[in-house]
N, C-alpha and C positions, 0 to 999 in steps of 0.2 A: 570312640570318644573324638579322638584327630581328625577323623573326616566330617565329624558332624558341626564341630567346631569349626573346619575348612570349607565347608559349605554352608555356613552361616555365613562367613565372612566374606568367600563370595560372592553372596547374595546382597550383601548389605552394600559391596561396591556397586556391583548391577543394579541396584537401585538410587543410590547416590549420584550415580554414572549419568542415567536416564532420565533423572532430578534435574542433574545440572544441561546437557541437553535441551530440554525443555525451556529453564531457566535462560540459554543462550536463545534459541529461535523467540524468545520473545522480547528477549534486549534487540536482537538485530530487527525485530518488527517495529519495536517501539522508536527504534534509529531512522526506519524509512517513512516512519509515517511523520515523525518531523521533518523528516528531509521533505515527505511529502506538501507540508505545512506550509513550510518557507518557500515551495516553489512555487506555490497557489499565491501567496501576498509576494514574490516577482511578479507573478504574471499580472496579478493587481497592480501593484507600482505602475508596472508598465504601460496599461490601459490607461489610470488616469494622469501618467504625464505626457501620453503618447508614443509612448519609447518602446516602435516596435524592438527592438534586438535587444532588452530585457525582456519584453514577452517571449521570447526565442527563448533568450534563454531561459527560461519559468520554465517553460514548454519541455527542452532540451532535459530539466535538471527532473521535473515530473515522470516525464516519459522512464530515467532509470532508475527510479523506485517501483515500475509496473513489474518487472520481470520477478521482484518478490510474490506478488499475487498473483503471476503468472505460475507461479511456481505449484510443485507437490509439497514444498516447507512449509509453505501456510497452511496447511490442515495438521501441523501440531498445533499450532497457535487459536486455533479456530476453535468458539464452545465445541465441544462431545455431544454435549444437549440436543444441538439443533446441525440437522441433519443435512439442509441446504444450503450450511454457509458454505461449504465450499466452491460448490456450484454457483451463490450467488457474489462469492469472493471473485471466480471468474470472471462472470457476464461486466460485474464490473469495470474491473483493469482492462478488458475489451474495449467497454463505451468511453472508457478515460482515455484509451489508445486511441478512439475513435474522432471522439471530440479534441484531443488534443493535435491531432494529426492534421484535422477538418480548420481549427486554428492557426496553423502554419501559413496553411493552404490561404485562408482568408487577411490573412498579413502578409502574406506577398501580393497576395491580386490588391493590395492597399483598402479594402473592405473593414475598417475597423469598428464597424457597429455589426457586423458579423463574427468578428472575434472576441468578441464583448460577448454577445450571445456565447459561444462557446465556453468561455469560462465560467458564464451563468452554469450552463449544462453541466460543465466539469464540477462546480460548486455543489450542485444536486446531487451529482453521484454518490459523493464524497459522504453530505447528509444521511443520504437512502442509506449506505452502508452501514455508517456510526448507528441509524437507527432501529436497522434490523439484525445486524450480528452484536453489539455491545448493548440493547437494549436500552438508549439512551433517550 
C-alpha cells in the first residue's frame, strides 16, 4: 500500500513539474514576443523621426530575442498538432535575422528607403508567423 501511495505521489509531482515547466516556457515566450513588439516599435519610431541610432537600438533589441526562436526550447511552446511549426519558426527567425542585418547595412550606408523596406519585410515575417502558427 505504501508503495502505491508513494508511486502515486511521485507521479503527481512529476506531472505538476512538467506542467510548470511548460508554463515557464510559455511565460518566457510571451515575454520575448513583447520584447519583439517593443523592438519593432522602436525601429518604426526611429524611421519616422529619421533617428538612425534609435533604429539600430531597435534592431539590436530584436536580434537579442531571436535566440529563443532559433533554439530547441521553442518546441515546448508551439502547437503539437502543427508538425511544420518548428521548422517554420526556425525559418522565420532566420529571415528576421537576415532582414535586420540588412537594415543595419542600409542604415550605415545612408539608404533610409532601403532600411524602411527592410522594416516592412520584418513586419511581414512577424505577421506571417502569427497567421500560420497562431491561426489568426
